[in-house]
C-alpha positions as CSV (number, residue, x, y, z in Angstrom):
1,M,14.6,-16.9,12.7
2,D,13.4,-17.3,8.5
3,Q,13.6,-13.8,6.9
4,P,12.3,-14.5,3.8
5,L,12.1,-10.6,2.9
6,A,15.8,-10.1,4.0
7,G,16.8,-6.8,2.2
8,K,13.6,-6.8,0.4
9,S,13.0,-2.7,-0.4
10,I,8.9,-2.0,0.7
11,A,7.9,1.3,-0.2
12,I,5.3,2.9,2.1
13,L,3.5,5.7,0.2
14,A,2.0,8.0,2.8
15,A,0.8,12.2,3.5
16,N,-0.1,13.8,6.6
17,G,-2.6,11.9,8.0
18,F,-2.5,8.4,7.2
19,E,-3.9,5.8,9.2
20,E,-1.2,5.1,11.6
21,V,-2.3,1.6,12.9
22,E,-2.6,0.3,9.1
23,M,1.2,1.3,8.4
24,T,2.6,0.5,11.7
25,E,1.3,-2.7,12.1
26,V,2.2,-4.1,8.4
27,Q,5.3,-2.5,8.9
28,R,6.4,-4.5,12.1
29,A,5.1,-7.9,10.1
30,L,7.4,-6.7,7.4
31,L,10.3,-6.3,9.3
32,A,10.1,-9.4,11.4
33,L,10.5,-11.3,7.8
34,G,13.6,-9.3,7.2
35,A,11.8,-6.5,4.9
36,V,13.3,-2.9,4.6
37,P,10.6,-0.3,4.8
38,K,10.8,2.8,3.5
39,I,8.7,5.4,3.1
40,I,8.2,7.7,0.1
41,S,5.9,11.0,0.6
42,P,5.4,14.6,-0.4
43,E,6.1,15.9,3.3
44,K,9.9,17.2,3.3
45,T,11.5,14.9,6.1
46,L,8.6,14.2,8.9
47,V,5.1,12.2,7.9
48,N,2.3,12.6,10.4
49,G,0.1,9.3,11.0
50,W,-3.5,9.9,12.1
51,H,-4.6,7.7,15.1
52,G,-8.3,7.2,16.6
53,K,-9.6,10.6,16.4
54,A,-6.3,12.6,16.4
55,W,-3.3,13.1,14.9
56,G,-0.5,10.5,15.9
57,H,3.3,10.3,15.9
58,Y,5.6,11.8,13.1
59,F,7.4,8.9,11.2
60,P,10.7,10.2,9.2
61,V,10.7,10.5,5.4
62,D,13.3,8.1,3.6
63,A,12.3,9.3,0.0
64,A,10.7,12.3,-1.4
65,I,7.5,11.5,-3.9
66,A,9.1,13.3,-6.9
67,E,12.4,11.4,-6.5
68,A,11.0,7.9,-5.9
69,L,11.0,5.3,-8.9
70,A,9.5,2.0,-8.2
71,V,12.3,0.2,-9.9
72,D,14.2,0.9,-6.5
73,Y,11.3,-0.8,-4.3
74,N,10.4,-4.7,-4.6
75,M,6.8,-4.2,-3.1
76,L,4.5,-1.4,-2.1
77,L,2.2,-0.7,0.7
78,L,-0.8,1.8,0.8
79,P,-2.5,2.5,4.0
80,G,-5.9,4.2,4.1
81,G,-6.4,7.6,5.7
82,A,-8.5,10.7,4.1
83,R,-6.2,13.2,4.4
84,S,-3.3,11.0,3.3
85,I,-4.9,9.7,0.4
86,A,-6.5,13.4,-1.2
87,K,-3.3,14.5,-0.8
88,L,-1.5,11.8,-2.7
89,A,-4.3,11.6,-5.1
90,Q,-3.3,15.1,-6.1
91,N,0.0,14.3,-6.8
92,P,1.2,13.3,-10.2
93,H,3.8,11.5,-8.8
94,T,1.7,8.9,-7.5
95,R,-0.1,7.4,-10.5
96,R,3.3,7.2,-11.5
97,I,4.8,4.9,-9.0
98,V,1.7,3.1,-8.1
99,G,1.2,2.7,-12.2
100,S,4.6,1.4,-12.4
101,F,4.4,-1.1,-9.3
102,L,1.1,-2.4,-11.7
103,D,2.8,-2.3,-14.9
104,G,6.0,-4.3,-13.5
105,G,3.7,-6.9,-11.8
106,K,5.1,-5.8,-8.2
107,P,3.2,-6.8,-5.2
108,I,0.8,-4.1,-3.9
109,A,-1.0,-4.0,-0.6
110,S,-3.9,-1.6,-0.1
111,I,-6.1,-1.2,2.6
112,G,-9.1,1.5,3.1
113,D,-9.1,3.7,1.2
114,G,-6.1,3.5,-0.3
115,I,-7.8,1.7,-3.3
116,R,-8.2,4.9,-4.5
117,L,-4.5,5.7,-5.0
118,I,-4.8,2.0,-7.5
119,A,-8.0,3.4,-9.2
120,L,-6.0,6.2,-10.2
121,T,-3.9,4.7,-12.3
122,G,-6.5,3.4,-14.4
123,K,-5.0,-0.1,-15.0
124,S,-6.9,-1.8,-12.4
125,N,-9.9,-2.7,-14.1
126,H,-8.8,-6.3,-15.0
127,R,-8.0,-7.1,-11.4
128,G,-10.4,-7.9,-8.5
129,V,-10.1,-5.6,-6.0
130,T,-11.8,-4.5,-2.4
131,G,-11.5,-1.4,-0.2
132,E,-13.5,1.0,2.3
133,P,-17.3,-0.3,1.4
134,T,-18.6,3.3,1.0
135,L,-16.2,3.4,-1.8
136,R,-17.9,1.0,-3.7
137,D,-19.8,2.6,-6.2
138,E,-17.2,5.3,-6.6
139,M,-14.6,3.0,-7.5
140,I,-17.2,1.1,-9.9
141,E,-17.7,4.4,-12.0
142,M,-13.6,4.6,-12.1
143,G,-13.5,1.1,-13.6
144,V,-12.7,-0.8,-10.9
145,N,-13.6,-4.4,-10.6
146,W,-15.0,-4.2,-7.2
147,Q,-15.1,-7.5,-4.7
148,D,-17.3,-7.4,-2.2
149,E,-14.9,-9.5,0.1
150,P,-12.9,-8.4,3.7
151,I,-9.6,-8.9,1.4
152,V,-9.2,-10.0,-2.5
153,V,-6.1,-11.1,-3.8
154,D,-5.5,-10.7,-7.5
155,R,-1.9,-11.1,-9.0
156,F,0.1,-9.8,-6.0
157,V,-2.6,-7.3,-5.5
158,V,-3.9,-7.4,-2.2
159,S,-6.9,-5.4,-0.8
160,C,-8.7,-5.0,2.0
161,Q,-11.6,-2.8,3.1
162,G,-10.6,-1.5,6.0
163,P,-8.6,-1.9,9.9
164,D,-11.7,-4.3,11.2
165,H,-9.7,-7.1,9.0
166,L,-6.4,-5.9,10.1
167,A,-4.8,-9.0,11.4
168,A,-6.0,-11.3,8.3
169,F,-4.7,-8.4,6.2
170,I,-1.5,-8.4,7.7
171,E,-1.1,-12.5,7.4
172,Q,-2.1,-12.4,3.8
173,V,0.1,-9.6,2.8
174,T,3.2,-11.4,4.3
175,K,2.0,-14.2,2.6
176,T,1.8,-12.7,-0.6
177,F,4.9,-10.9,-0.3
178,V,6.9,-14.4,0.7
179,E,5.5,-15.9,-2.1
180,F,6.4,-13.1,-4.7
181,A,10.0,-13.1,-3.3
182,E,10.3,-16.7,-3.7
183,L,9.0,-16.7,-7.0
184,K,12.1,-14.1,-8.0
185,K,14.7,-15.8,-6.5
186,A,13.8,-19.3,-8.4
187,A,13.5,-17.4,-11.5
């Protein structure tokens, strides 16, 4: 089985209330390609997903957000979820980590309101992005180069409006992450 992401470390930034399906489905696809997903969180040992209209499963935290460094990861996944995004947005380490991925030109995948975490860095104004449509005006006000498309790819940043486009998002994320890994391998 071809595993073009073998050994590549994927940081998943999540706090309690992240949209479980937005993380688990992407995680499953990346695992199939050989990637090693790691959950970074402000939660201590376990982070609780949100599934549908209720709390979902607990997932083990691999690294505390205060101690995590972007340099230790090859790619970043930002699942949505209003509770999770609100908590992460208040944490200064979120801006540091996401900003480091942007500065380093490393791939980032954001779905739904995960786009808020990219906008918080103040480094997204020259990148085309999308996210939850209800965030459009807020994101434009924050200086984001908003695109009214279901999925946008701009320099290894993949963003998606939400779970209605999950299958296409997963396909684009895996394609983009593999392209990045092959580019780095050839360099």
